[in-house]
PQR file of N, CA, C, O and H, with PARSE charges and radii, in Angstrom:
ATOM      1  N   UNK A   1      68.188  42.822 201.781 -0.4000 1.5000
ATOM      2  CA  UNK A   1      69.886  42.493 201.247 -0.0000 2.0000
ATOM      3  C   UNK A   1      70.224  41.470 202.219  0.5500 1.7000
ATOM      4  O   UNK A   1      69.863  41.509 203.395 -0.5500 1.4000
ATOM      5  N   UNK A   2      70.930  40.547 201.692 -0.4000 1.5000
ATOM      6  CA  UNK A   2      71.695  39.241 202.141 -0.0000 2.0000
ATOM      7  C   UNK A   2      71.358  39.192 203.530  0.5500 1.7000
ATOM      8  O   UNK A   2      72.239  39.221 204.389 -0.5500 1.4000
ATOM      9  H   UNK A   2      71.222  40.515 200.736  0.4000 1.0000
ATOM     10  N   UNK A   3      69.688  39.091 203.915 -0.4000 1.5000
ATOM     11  CA  UNK A   3      69.721  38.909 205.530 -0.0000 2.0000
ATOM     12  C   UNK A   3      69.573  40.304 206.510  0.5500 1.7000
ATOM     13  O   UNK A   3      69.100  40.490 207.631 -0.5500 1.4000
ATOM     14  H   UNK A   3      68.971  39.067 203.217  0.4000 1.0000
ATOM     15  N   UNK A   4      70.130  41.058 205.645 -0.4000 1.5000
ATOM     16  CA  UNK A   4      70.151  42.895 206.751 -0.0000 2.0000
ATOM     17  C   UNK A   4      69.307  43.271 205.790  0.5500 1.7000
ATOM     18  O   UNK A   4      69.373  43.107 204.572 -0.5500 1.4000
ATOM     19  H   UNK A   4      70.515  40.908 204.734  0.4000 1.0000
ATOM     20  N   UNK A   5      68.077  44.073 206.816 -0.4000 1.5000
ATOM     21  CA  UNK A   5      67.105  45.229 206.530 -0.0000 2.0000
ATOM     22  C   UNK A   5      67.608  46.268 206.190  0.5500 1.7000
ATOM     23  O   UNK A   5      68.566  46.715 206.820 -0.5500 1.4000
ATOM     24  H   UNK A   5      68.022  44.206 207.805  0.4000 1.0000
ATOM     25  N   UNK A   6      67.174  46.809 205.285 -0.4000 1.5000
ATOM     26  CA  UNK A   6      68.188  48.501 204.876 -0.0000 2.0000
ATOM     27  C   UNK A   6      66.431  49.133 204.249  0.5500 1.7000
ATOM     28  O   UNK A   6      65.514  48.469 203.765 -0.5500 1.4000
ATOM     29  H   UNK A   6      66.395  46.446 204.773  0.4000 1.0000
ATOM     30  N   UNK A   7      66.516  50.621 204.518 -0.4000 1.5000
ATOM     31  CA  UNK A   7      65.907  51.219 203.976 -0.0000 2.0000
ATOM     32  C   UNK A   7      66.193  52.336 203.119  0.5500 1.7000
ATOM     33  O   UNK A   7      67.391  52.578 202.972 -0.5500 1.4000
ATOM     34  H   UNK A   7      67.261  51.160 204.911  0.4000 1.0000
ATOM     35  N   UNK A   8      65.337  53.104 202.495 -0.4000 1.5000
ATOM     36  CA  UNK A   8      65.993  53.984 201.985 -0.0000 2.0000
ATOM     37  C   UNK A   8      65.164  55.520 202.309  0.5500 1.7000
ATOM     38  O   UNK A   8      63.948  55.610 202.135 -0.5500 1.4000
ATOM     39  H   UNK A   8      64.364  52.907 202.615  0.4000 1.0000
ATOM     40  N   UNK A   9      65.839  56.460 202.704 -0.4000 1.5000
ATOM     41  CA  UNK A   9      64.785  57.989 203.330 -0.0000 2.0000
ATOM     42  C   UNK A   9      65.221  58.951 202.355  0.5500 1.7000
ATOM     43  O   UNK A   9      66.304  59.127 201.797 -0.5500 1.4000
ATOM     44  H   UNK A   9      66.827  56.386 202.845  0.4000 1.0000
ATOM     45  N   UNK A  10      64.003  59.585 202.281 -0.4000 1.5000
ATOM     46  CA  UNK A  10      63.681  60.923 201.381 -0.0000 2.0000
ATOM     47  C   UNK A  10      63.175  61.808 202.733  0.5500 1.7000
ATOM     48  O   UNK A  10      62.195  61.723 203.474 -0.5500 1.4000
ATOM     49  H   UNK A  10      63.123  59.443 202.734  0.4000 1.0000
ATOM     50  N   UNK A  11      64.495  62.808 202.662 -0.4000 1.5000
ATOM     51  CA  UNK A  11      63.993  64.024 203.561 -0.0000 2.0000
ATOM     52  C   UNK A  11      64.096  65.266 203.185  0.5500 1.7000
ATOM     53  O   UNK A  11      64.724  65.554 202.166 -0.5500 1.4000
ATOM     54  H   UNK A  11      65.291  62.877 202.061  0.4000 1.0000
ATOM     55  N   UNK A  12      63.486  66.203 203.959 -0.4000 1.5000
ATOM     56  CA  UNK A  12      63.790  67.799 204.046 -0.0000 2.0000
ATOM     57  C   UNK A  12      64.222  68.319 204.958  0.5500 1.7000
ATOM     58  O   UNK A  12      63.820  68.001 206.078 -0.5500 1.4000
ATOM     59  H   UNK A  12      62.975  65.969 204.787  0.4000 1.0000
ATOM     60  N   UNK A  13      65.057  69.163 204.806 -0.4000 1.5000
ATOM     61  CA  UNK A  13      65.503  69.883 206.394 -0.0000 2.0000
ATOM     62  C   UNK A  13      65.870  71.656 206.035  0.5500 1.7000
ATOM     63  O   UNK A  13      66.549  71.918 205.042 -0.5500 1.4000
ATOM     64  H   UNK A  13      65.383  69.421 203.896  0.4000 1.0000
ATOM     65  N   UNK A  14      65.577  72.285 206.545 -0.4000 1.5000
ATOM     66  CA  UNK A  14      65.951  73.703 207.027 -0.0000 2.0000
ATOM     67  C   UNK A  14      67.326  73.855 208.002  0.5500 1.7000
ATOM     68  O   UNK A  14      67.795  73.258 208.971 -0.5500 1.4000
ATOM     69  H   UNK A  14      65.025  72.073 207.352  0.4000 1.0000
ATOM     70  N   UNK A  15      67.730  75.148 207.064 -0.4000 1.5000
ATOM     71  CA  UNK A  15      68.796  75.633 208.120 -0.0000 2.0000
ATOM     72  C   UNK A  15      68.533  77.028 208.522  0.5500 1.7000
ATOM     73  O   UNK A  15      68.681  78.013 207.798 -0.5500 1.4000
ATOM     74  H   UNK A  15      67.349  75.633 206.277  0.4000 1.0000
ATOM     75  N   UNK A  16      68.150  77.017 209.678 -0.4000 1.5000
ATOM     76  CA  UNK A  16      67.671  78.047 210.457 -0.0000 2.0000
ATOM     77  C   UNK A  16      69.154  79.211 211.152  0.5500 1.7000
ATOM     78  O   UNK A  16      70.026  78.754 211.890 -0.5500 1.4000
ATOM     79  H   UNK A  16      68.030  76.216 210.266  0.4000 1.0000
ATOM     80  N   UNK A  17      69.131  80.060 210.892 -0.4000 1.5000
ATOM     81  CA  UNK A  17      70.091  81.209 211.227 -0.0000 2.0000
ATOM     82  C   UNK A  17      71.234  81.247 210.963  0.5500 1.7000
ATOM     83  O   UNK A  17      72.083  81.698 211.731 -0.5500 1.4000
ATOM     84  H   UNK A  17      68.422  80.431 210.292  0.4000 1.0000
ATOM     85  N   UNK A  18      71.509  80.697 209.618 -0.4000 1.5000
ATOM     86  CA  UNK A  18      72.866  80.638 209.410 -0.0000 2.0000
ATOM     87  C   UNK A  18      73.513  81.804 209.156  0.5500 1.7000
ATOM     88  O   UNK A  18      72.967  82.744 208.580 -0.5500 1.4000
ATOM     89  H   UNK A  18      70.819  80.331 208.993  0.4000 1.0000
ATOM     90  N   UNK A  19      75.186  81.821 209.728 -0.4000 1.5000
ATOM     91  CA  UNK A  19      76.084  82.701 209.905 -0.0000 2.0000
ATOM     92  C   UNK A  19      75.762  83.752 208.842  0.5500 1.7000
ATOM     93  O   UNK A  19      74.782  83.449 208.162 -0.5500 1.4000
ATOM     94  H   UNK A  19      75.631  81.057 210.195  0.4000 1.0000
ATOM     95  N   UNK A  20      76.341  84.905 208.536 -0.4000 1.5000
ATOM     96  CA  UNK A  20      77.026  85.715 207.731 -0.0000 2.0000
ATOM     97  C   UNK A  20      77.877  85.384 206.529  0.5500 1.7000
ATOM     98  O   UNK A  20      77.704  85.707 205.353 -0.5500 1.4000
ATOM     99  H   UNK A  20      77.137  85.151 209.088  0.4000 1.0000
ATOM    100  N   UNK A  21      79.111  84.462 207.246 -0.4000 1.5000
ATOM    101  CA  UNK A  21      79.959  84.096 206.164 -0.0000 2.0000
ATOM    102  C   UNK A  21      79.269  83.256 205.570  0.5500 1.7000
ATOM    103  O   UNK A  21      79.458  83.551 204.389 -0.5500 1.4000
ATOM    104  H   UNK A  21      79.252  84.200 208.200  0.4000 1.0000
ATOM    105  N   UNK A  22      78.277  82.006 205.606 -0.4000 1.5000
ATOM    106  CA  UNK A  22      77.789  81.232 205.178 -0.0000 2.0000
ATOM    107  C   UNK A  22      76.839  81.632 203.930  0.5500 1.7000
ATOM    108  O   UNK A  22      76.402  80.773 203.164 -0.5500 1.4000
ATOM    109  H   UNK A  22      78.124  81.767 206.565  0.4000 1.0000
ATOM    110  N   UNK A  23      76.521  83.193 203.776 -0.4000 1.5000
ATOM    111  CA  UNK A  23      75.785  83.613 203.267 -0.0000 2.0000
ATOM    112  C   UNK A  23      76.598  84.374 201.714  0.5500 1.7000
ATOM    113  O   UNK A  23      75.934  84.719 200.737 -0.5500 1.4000
ATOM    114  H   UNK A  23      76.876  83.890 204.399  0.4000 1.0000
ATOM    115  N   UNK A  24      77.818  84.483 201.789 -0.4000 1.5000
ATOM    116  CA  UNK A  24      79.036  84.964 200.879 -0.0000 2.0000
ATOM    117  C   UNK A  24      79.146  84.446 199.642  0.5500 1.7000
ATOM    118  O   UNK A  24      79.446  83.252 199.647 -0.5500 1.4000
ATOM    119  H   UNK A  24      78.358  84.203 202.583  0.4000 1.0000
ATOM    120  N   UNK A  25      79.035  84.839 198.797 -0.4000 1.5000
ATOM    121  CA  UNK A  25      79.106  84.255 197.828 -0.0000 2.0000
ATOM    122  C   UNK A  25      80.344  83.230 197.198  0.5500 1.7000
ATOM    123  O   UNK A  25      80.358  82.215 196.502 -0.5500 1.4000
ATOM    124  H   UNK A  25      78.791  85.809 198.792  0.4000 1.0000
ATOM    125  N   UNK A  26      81.528  84.241 197.964 -0.4000 1.5000
ATOM    126  CA  UNK A  26      83.262  83.052 197.820 -0.0000 2.0000
ATOM    127  C   UNK A  26      82.658  81.757 198.641  0.5500 1.7000
ATOM    128  O   UNK A  26      82.624  80.614 198.186 -0.5500 1.4000
ATOM    129  H   UNK A  26      81.516  85.065 198.530  0.4000 1.0000
ATOM    130  N   UNK A  27      82.334  82.036 199.541 -0.4000 1.5000
ATOM    131  CA  UNK A  27      81.983  80.777 200.250 -0.0000 2.0000
ATOM    132  C   UNK A  27      81.073  79.754 199.722  0.5500 1.7000
ATOM    133  O   UNK A  27      81.323  78.555 199.846 -0.5500 1.4000
ATOM    134  H   UNK A  27      82.361  82.964 199.911  0.4000 1.0000
ATOM    135  N   UNK A  28      79.761  80.308 198.989 -0.4000 1.5000
ATOM    136  CA  UNK A  28      79.112  79.469 198.034 -0.0000 2.0000
ATOM    137  C   UNK A  28      79.706  78.927 197.024  0.5500 1.7000
ATOM    138  O   UNK A  28      79.660  77.701 196.921 -0.5500 1.4000
ATOM    139  H   UNK A  28      79.557  81.282 198.888  0.4000 1.0000
ATOM    140  N   UNK A  29      80.407  79.722 196.036 -0.4000 1.5000
ATOM    141  CA  UNK A  29      81.161  79.154 195.263 -0.0000 2.0000
ATOM    142  C   UNK A  29      82.283  78.111 195.344  0.5500 1.7000
ATOM    143  O   UNK A  29      82.519  77.242 194.505 -0.5500 1.4000
ATOM    144  H   UNK A  29      80.444  80.718 196.120  0.4000 1.0000
ATOM    145  N   UNK A  30      82.905  78.331 196.442 -0.4000 1.5000
ATOM    146  CA  UNK A  30      83.764  76.933 197.103 -0.0000 2.0000
ATOM    147  C   UNK A  30      83.050  76.161 197.253  0.5500 1.7000
ATOM    148  O   UNK A  30      83.177  75.198 196.497 -0.5500 1.4000
ATOM    149  H   UNK A  30      82.713  79.037 197.124  0.4000 1.0000
ATOM    150  N   UNK A  31      81.652  76.096 198.507 -0.4000 1.5000
ATOM    151  CA  UNK A  31      81.046  75.094 198.659 -0.0000 2.0000
ATOM    152  C   UNK A  31      80.124  75.174 198.419  0.5500 1.7000
ATOM    153  O   UNK A  31      79.427  75.823 199.198 -0.5500 1.4000
ATOM    154  H   UNK A  31      81.550  76.878 199.122  0.4000 1.0000
ATOM    155  N   UNK A  32      79.362  74.484 196.985 -0.4000 1.5000
ATOM    156  CA  UNK A  32      77.752  74.356 196.405 -0.0000 2.0000
ATOM    157  C   UNK A  32      77.138  74.046 197.424  0.5500 1.7000
ATOM    158  O   UNK A  32      76.119  74.638 197.780 -0.5500 1.4000
ATOM    159  H   UNK A  32      79.929  73.957 196.352  0.4000 1.0000
ATOM    160  N   UNK A  33      77.805  72.800 198.231 -0.4000 1.5000
ATOM    161  CA  UNK A  33      76.347  72.353 198.964 -0.0000 2.0000
ATOM    162  C   UNK A  33      75.793  73.418 199.987  0.5500 1.7000
ATOM    163  O   UNK A  33      74.692  73.361 200.535 -0.5500 1.4000
ATOM    164  H   UNK A  33      78.632  72.319 197.942  0.4000 1.0000
ATOM    165  N   UNK A  34      77.018  74.675 200.193 -0.4000 1.5000
ATOM    166  CA  UNK A  34      76.438  75.394 201.447 -0.0000 2.0000
ATOM    167  C   UNK A  34      74.789  76.190 200.666  0.5500 1.7000
ATOM    168  O   UNK A  34      73.669  76.147 201.177 -0.5500 1.4000
ATOM    169  H   UNK A  34      77.912  74.721 199.747  0.4000 1.0000
ATOM    170  N   UNK A  35      75.146  76.797 199.447 -0.4000 1.5000
ATOM    171  CA  UNK A  35      74.328  77.282 198.722 -0.0000 2.0000
ATOM    172  C   UNK A  35      72.880  76.366 198.489  0.5500 1.7000
ATOM    173  O   UNK A  35      71.720  76.778 198.535 -0.5500 1.4000
ATOM    174  H   UNK A  35      76.055  76.832 199.033  0.4000 1.0000
ATOM    175  N   UNK A  36      73.264  75.309 198.287 -0.4000 1.5000
ATOM    176  CA  UNK A  36      71.897  74.406 198.026 -0.0000 2.0000
ATOM    177  C   UNK A  36      71.156  73.990 199.743  0.5500 1.7000
ATOM    178  O   UNK A  36      69.955  73.798 199.934 -0.5500 1.4000
ATOM    179  H   UNK A  36      74.205  74.974 198.251  0.4000 1.0000
ATOM    180  N   UNK A  37      71.958  73.948 200.533 -0.4000 1.5000
ATOM    181  CA  UNK A  37      71.418  74.000 201.904 -0.0000 2.0000
ATOM    182  C   UNK A  37      70.644  75.100 202.786  0.5500 1.7000
ATOM    183  O   UNK A  37      69.986  75.084 203.826 -0.5500 1.4000
ATOM    184  H   UNK A  37      72.934  74.104 200.378  0.4000 1.0000
ATOM    185  N   UNK A  38      71.174  76.338 201.579 -0.4000 1.5000
ATOM    186  CA  UNK A  38      70.438  77.369 202.545 -0.0000 2.0000
ATOM    187  C   UNK A  38      69.051  78.120 201.577  0.5500 1.7000
ATOM    188  O   UNK A  38      68.387  79.102 201.909 -0.5500 1.4000
ATOM    189  H   UNK A  38      71.709  76.351 200.734  0.4000 1.0000
ATOM    190  N   UNK A  39      68.942  77.457 200.576 -0.4000 1.5000
ATOM    191  CA  UNK A  39      68.133  77.335 199.236 -0.0000 2.0000
ATOM    192  C   UNK A  39      66.313  77.615 199.508  0.5500 1.7000
ATOM    193  O   UNK A  39      65.450  78.020 198.729 -0.5500 1.4000
ATOM    194  H   UNK A  39      69.481  76.660 200.306  0.4000 1.0000
ATOM    195  N   UNK A  40      66.248  77.230 200.840 -0.4000 1.5000
ATOM    196  CA  UNK A  40      64.730  77.454 201.371 -0.0000 2.0000
ATOM    197  C   UNK A  40      64.291  75.610 201.941  0.5500 1.7000
ATOM    198  O   UNK A  40      64.006  75.408 203.121 -0.5500 1.4000
ATOM    199  H   UNK A  40      66.949  76.902 201.472  0.4000 1.0000
ATOM    200  N   UNK A  41      64.304  74.788 201.207 -0.4000 1.5000
ATOM    201  CA  UNK A  41      63.793  73.170 201.000 -0.0000 2.0000
ATOM    202  C   UNK A  41      64.674  72.746 200.827  0.5500 1.7000
ATOM    203  O   UNK A  41      64.521  72.164 199.753 -0.5500 1.4000
ATOM    204  H   UNK A  41      64.536  74.952 200.248  0.4000 1.0000
ATOM    205  N   UNK A  42      65.609  72.596 201.146 -0.4000 1.5000
ATOM    206  CA  UNK A  42      66.467  71.437 200.451 -0.0000 2.0000
ATOM    207  C   UNK A  42      66.479  69.878 200.646  0.5500 1.7000
ATOM    208  O   UNK A  42      65.995  69.542 201.726 -0.5500 1.4000
ATOM    209  H   UNK A  42      65.734  73.069 202.019  0.4000 1.0000
ATOM    210  N   UNK A  43      66.818  69.083 200.034 -0.4000 1.5000
ATOM    211  CA  UNK A  43      66.483  67.643 200.354 -0.0000 2.0000
ATOM    212  C   UNK A  43      67.709  66.611 199.845  0.5500 1.7000
ATOM    213  O   UNK A  43      68.587  66.698 198.987 -0.5500 1.4000
ATOM    214  H   UNK A  43      67.211  69.355 199.156  0.4000 1.0000
ATOM    215  N   UNK A  44      67.372  65.754 200.664 -0.4000 1.5000
ATOM    216  CA  UNK A  44      68.127  64.509 200.025 -0.0000 2.0000
ATOM    217  C   UNK A  44      68.163  62.968 200.522  0.5500 1.7000
ATOM    218  O   UNK A  44      67.325  62.718 201.389 -0.5500 1.4000
ATOM    219  H   UNK A  44      66.658  65.683 201.361  0.4000 1.0000
ATOM    220  N   UNK A  45      68.704  62.265 200.260 -0.4000 1.5000
ATOM    221  CA  UNK A  45      67.707  61.071 200.510 -0.0000 2.0000
ATOM    222  C   UNK A  45      69.501  59.976 200.882  0.5500 1.7000
ATOM    223  O   UNK A  45      70.669  60.099 200.511 -0.5500 1.4000
ATOM    224  H   UNK A  45      69.384  62.468 199.555  0.4000 1.0000
ATOM    225  N   UNK A  46      68.794  59.064 201.722 -0.4000 1.5000
ATOM    226  CA  UNK A  46      69.978  58.231 202.401 -0.0000 2.0000
ATOM    227  C   UNK A  46      69.796  56.541 202.148  0.5500 1.7000
ATOM    228  O   UNK A  46      68.836  56.244 201.437 -0.5500 1.4000
ATOM    229  H   UNK A  46      67.846  58.964 202.024  0.4000 1.0000
ATOM    230  N   UNK A  47      70.403  55.720 202.525 -0.4000 1.5000
ATOM    231  CA  UNK A  47      70.469  54.849 202.603 -0.0000 2.0000
ATOM    232  C   UNK A  47      70.568  54.095 204.184  0.5500 1.7000
ATOM    233  O   UNK A  47      71.735  54.210 204.560 -0.5500 1.4000
ATOM    234  H   UNK A  47      71.182  55.961 203.103  0.4000 1.0000
ATOM    235  N   UNK A  48      69.686  53.329 205.279 -0.4000 1.5000
ATOM    236  CA  UNK A  48      69.899  53.073 206.497 -0.0000 2.0000
ATOM    237  C   UNK A  48      69.955  51.737 206.685  0.5500 1.7000
ATOM    238  O   UNK A  48      69.024  51.231 206.057 -0.5500 1.4000
ATOM    239  H   UNK A  48      68.738  53.236 204.974  0.4000 1.0000
ATOM    240  N   UNK A  49      70.820  50.642 207.440 -0.4000 1.5000
ATOM    241  CA  UNK A  49      71.062  49.659 207.787 -0.0000 2.0000
ATOM    242  C   UNK A  49      70.240  49.464 209.262  0.5500 1.7000
ATOM    243  O   UNK A  49      70.370  50.354 210.102 -0.5500 1.4000
ATOM    244  H   UNK A  49      71.576  51.053 207.949  0.4000 1.0000
ATOM    245  N   UNK A  50      69.407  48.304 209.552 -0.4000 1.5000
ATOM    246  CA  UNK A  50      69.099  48.014 210.746 -0.0000 2.0000
ATOM    247  C   UNK A  50      70.164  47.171 211.537  0.5500 1.7000
ATOM    248  O   UNK A  50      70.522  46.057 211.154 -0.5500 1.4000
ATOM    249  H   UNK A  50      69.302  47.581 208.869  0.4000 1.0000
ATOM    250  N   UNK A  51      70.509  47.611 212.351 -0.4000 1.5000
ATOM    251  CA  UNK A  51      71.957  46.932 213.117 -0.0000 2.0000
ATOM    252  C   UNK A  51      71.324  46.627 214.441  0.5500 1.7000
ATOM    253  O   UNK A  51      70.238  47.128 214.730 -0.5500 1.4000
ATOM    254  H   UNK A  51      70.218  48.516 212.663  0.4000 1.0000
ATOM    255  N   UNK A  52      72.074  45.680 215.405 -0.4000 1.5000
ATOM    256  CA  UNK A  52      71.546  45.934 216.869 -0.0000 2.0000
ATOM    257  C   UNK A  52      71.851  47.092 217.758  0.5500 1.7000
ATOM    258  O   UNK A  52      71.521  47.046 218.943 -0.5500 1.4000
ATOM    259  H   UNK A  52      72.957  45.273 215.171  0.4000 1.0000
ATOM    260  N   UNK A  53      72.551  48.280 217.179 -0.4000 1.5000
ATOM    261  CA  UNK A  53      71.949  49.362 217.752 -0.0000 2.0000
ATOM    262  C   UNK A  53      71.631  50.012 217.522  0.5500 1.7000
ATOM    263  O   UNK A  53      71.961  51.111 217.966 -0.5500 1.4000
ATOM    264  H   UNK A  53      72.818  48.317 216.216  0.4000 1.0000
ATOM    265  N   UNK A  54      70.707  49.813 216.610 -0.4000 1.5000
ATOM    266  CA  UNK A  54      69.635  50.754 215.810 -0.0000 2.0000
ATOM    267  C   UNK A  54      69.825  51.044 214.100  0.5500 1.7000
ATOM    268  O   UNK A  54      70.326  50.164 213.400 -0.5500 1.4000
ATOM    269  H   UNK A  54      70.439  48.920 216.249  0.4000 1.0000
ATOM    270  N   UNK A  55      69.415  52.245 213.559 -0.4000 1.5000
ATOM    271  CA  UNK A  55      69.224  52.134 212.182 -0.0000 2.0000
ATOM    272  C   UNK A  55      70.722  53.355 211.991  0.5500 1.7000
ATOM    273  O   UNK A  55      70.752  54.358 212.704 -0.5500 1.4000
ATOM    274  H   UNK A  55      69.008  52.960 214.127  0.4000 1.0000
ATOM    275  N   UNK A  56      71.623  53.131 211.174 -0.4000 1.5000
ATOM    276  CA  UNK A  56      73.042  53.371 210.769 -0.0000 2.0000
ATOM    277  C   UNK A  56      73.145  53.962 209.124  0.5500 1.7000
ATOM    278  O   UNK A  56      72.403  53.325 208.377 -0.5500 1.4000
ATOM    279  H   UNK A  56      71.599  52.316 210.595  0.4000 1.0000
ATOM    280  N   UNK A  57      73.638  54.651 208.697 -0.4000 1.5000
ATOM    281  CA  UNK A  57      73.688  55.491 207.876 -0.0000 2.0000
ATOM    282  C   UNK A  57      74.793  54.341 206.959  0.5500 1.7000
ATOM    283  O   UNK A  57      75.726  53.729 207.478 -0.5500 1.4000
ATOM    284  H   UNK A  57      74.240  55.169 209.304  0.4000 1.0000
ATOM    285  N   UNK A  58      74.436  54.277 205.686 -0.4000 1.5000
ATOM    286  CA  UNK A  58      75.052  52.603 205.268 -0.0000 2.0000
ATOM    287  C   UNK A  58      76.970  53.223 205.090  0.5500 1.7000
ATOM    288  O   UNK A  58      77.885  52.473 205.432 -0.5500 1.4000
ATOM    289  H   UNK A  58      73.678  54.774 205.264  0.4000 1.0000
ATOM    290  N   UNK A  59      77.212  54.503 204.577 -0.4000 1.5000
ATOM    291  CA  UNK A  59      78.470  54.890 204.691 -0.0000 2.0000
ATOM    292  C   UNK A  59      79.035  54.234 206.021  0.5500 1.7000
ATOM    293  O   UNK A  59      79.880  53.339 206.011 -0.5500 1.4000
ATOM    294  H   UNK A  59      76.469  55.112 204.299  0.4000 1.0000
ATOM    295  N   UNK A  60      78.468  54.787 207.182 -0.4000 1.5000
ATOM    296  CA  UNK A  60      79.301  54.619 208.227 -0.0000 2.0000
ATOM    297  C   UNK A  60      79.069  52.915 208.941  0.5500 1.7000
ATOM    298  O   UNK A  60      79.664  52.624 209.978 -0.5500 1.4000
ATOM    299  H   UNK A  60      77.782  55.514 207.190  0.4000 1.0000
ATOM    300  N   UNK A  61      78.221  51.976 208.292 -0.4000 1.5000
ATOM    301  CA  UNK A  61      77.900  50.869 208.322 -0.0000 2.0000
ATOM    302  C   UNK A  61      79.385  50.090 207.432  0.5500 1.7000
ATOM    303  O   UNK A  61      80.127  49.290 208.002 -0.5500 1.4000
ATOM    304  H   UNK A  61      77.738  52.212 207.449  0.4000 1.0000
ATOM    305  N   UNK A  62      79.544  50.462 206.214 -0.4000 1.5000
ATOM    306  CA  UNK A  62      80.642  49.843 205.669 -0.0000 2.0000
ATOM    307  C   UNK A  62      81.747  50.236 206.342  0.5500 1.7000
ATOM    308  O   UNK A  62      82.718  49.487 206.244 -0.5500 1.4000
ATOM    309  H   UNK A  62      78.942  51.113 205.751  0.4000 1.0000
ATOM    310  N   UNK A  63      81.872  51.345 207.089 -0.4000 1.5000
ATOM    311  CA  UNK A  63      83.469  51.732 207.838 -0.0000 2.0000
ATOM    312  C   UNK A  63      83.450  50.904 208.657  0.5500 1.7000
ATOM    313  O   UNK A  63      84.490  50.246 208.697 -0.5500 1.4000
ATOM    314  H   UNK A  63      81.083  51.953 207.169  0.4000 1.0000
ATOM    315  N   UNK A  64      82.719  50.640 209.337 -0.4000 1.5000
ATOM    316  CA  UNK A  64      82.548  49.788 210.471 -0.0000 2.0000
ATOM    317  C   UNK A  64      82.938  48.093 210.098  0.5500 1.7000
ATOM    318  O   UNK A  64      82.847  47.174 210.912 -0.5500 1.4000
ATOM    319  H   UNK A  64      81.875  51.175 209.305  0.4000 1.0000
ATOM    320  N   UNK A  65      83.372  47.967 208.706 -0.4000 1.5000
ATOM    321  CA  UNK A  65      83.335  46.454 208.486 -0.0000 2.0000
ATOM    322  C   UNK A  65      81.761  45.615 208.083  0.5500 1.7000
ATOM    323  O   UNK A  65      81.595  44.432 207.785 -0.5500 1.4000
ATOM    324  H   UNK A  65      83.445  48.714 208.045  0.4000 1.0000
ATOM    325  N   UNK A  66      80.810  46.651 208.199 -0.4000 1.5000
ATOM    326  CA  UNK A  66      79.594  45.675 207.763 -0.0000 2.0000
ATOM    327  C   UNK A  66      79.783  45.313 206.388  0.5500 1.7000
ATOM    328  O   UNK A  66      78.978  44.569 205.828 -0.5500 1.4000
ATOM    329  H   UNK A  66      80.944  47.612 208.441  0.4000 1.0000
TER
END
Protein backbone atom coordinates (compact mmCIF):
# COMPACT_ATOMS: atom_id res chain seq x y z
CA UNK A 1 0.00 0.00 0.00
CA UNK A 2 1.62 3.26 -1.15
CA UNK A 3 4.99 1.51 -1.27
CA UNK A 4 4.67 0.17 2.27
CA UNK A 5 4.40 -3.55 3.03
CA UNK A 6 1.44 -4.37 5.30
CA UNK A 7 -0.06 -7.60 6.57
CA UNK A 8 -3.23 -8.50 8.46
CA UNK A 9 -2.72 -11.15 11.12
CA UNK A 10 -5.34 -13.21 12.93
CA UNK A 11 -4.37 -14.70 16.26
CA UNK A 12 -5.64 -16.60 19.27
CA UNK A 13 -4.42 -16.18 22.82
CA UNK A 14 -5.02 -17.59 26.26
CA UNK A 15 -4.81 -15.92 29.66
CA UNK A 16 -3.13 -18.15 32.24
CA UNK A 17 -3.65 -17.67 35.96
CA UNK A 18 -5.93 -14.64 35.82
CA UNK A 19 -6.24 -12.93 39.22
CA UNK A 20 -9.45 -13.46 41.18
CA UNK A 21 -10.52 -9.81 40.81
CA UNK A 22 -10.62 -10.22 37.00
CA UNK A 23 -13.26 -12.95 37.37
CA UNK A 24 -15.65 -10.79 39.44
CA UNK A 25 -18.94 -10.00 37.63
CA UNK A 26 -18.65 -6.28 38.44
CA UNK A 27 -15.23 -6.07 36.77
CA UNK A 28 -16.40 -8.03 33.74
CA UNK A 29 -19.50 -5.81 33.42
CA UNK A 30 -17.38 -2.65 33.57
CA UNK A 31 -14.72 -4.04 31.21
CA UNK A 32 -16.34 -6.42 28.70
CA UNK A 33 -12.97 -7.16 27.12
CA UNK A 34 -11.88 -8.87 30.36
CA UNK A 35 -14.74 -11.34 30.07
CA UNK A 36 -13.86 -11.99 26.42
CA UNK A 37 -10.18 -12.43 27.29
CA UNK A 38 -11.01 -15.05 29.92
CA UNK A 39 -13.56 -16.92 27.76
CA UNK A 40 -11.24 -19.74 26.73
CA UNK A 41 -9.71 -19.08 23.33
CA UNK A 42 -10.33 -15.44 22.42
CA UNK A 43 -8.98 -14.17 19.16
CA UNK A 44 -8.35 -10.89 17.46
CA UNK A 45 -6.77 -9.44 14.37
CA UNK A 46 -4.32 -6.64 13.68
CA UNK A 47 -2.77 -4.84 10.74
CA UNK A 48 1.03 -4.69 10.86
CA UNK A 49 3.31 -2.38 8.87
CA UNK A 50 6.86 -3.35 7.86
CA UNK A 51 9.34 -0.68 8.98
CA UNK A 52 13.12 -0.42 9.08
CA UNK A 53 12.84 -1.49 12.75
CA UNK A 54 10.66 -4.52 12.03
CA UNK A 55 6.89 -5.05 12.01
CA UNK A 56 4.81 -2.47 13.88
CA UNK A 57 1.10 -2.29 14.72
CA UNK A 58 -0.69 0.19 12.45
CA UNK A 59 -1.83 2.42 15.35
CA UNK A 60 1.70 2.77 16.64
CA UNK A 61 2.94 3.40 13.10
CA UNK A 62 0.37 6.19 12.61
CA UNK A 63 1.12 7.75 16.01
CA UNK A 64 4.79 8.01 15.03
CA UNK A 65 3.89 9.94 11.91
CA UNK A 66 3.83 7.05 9.44
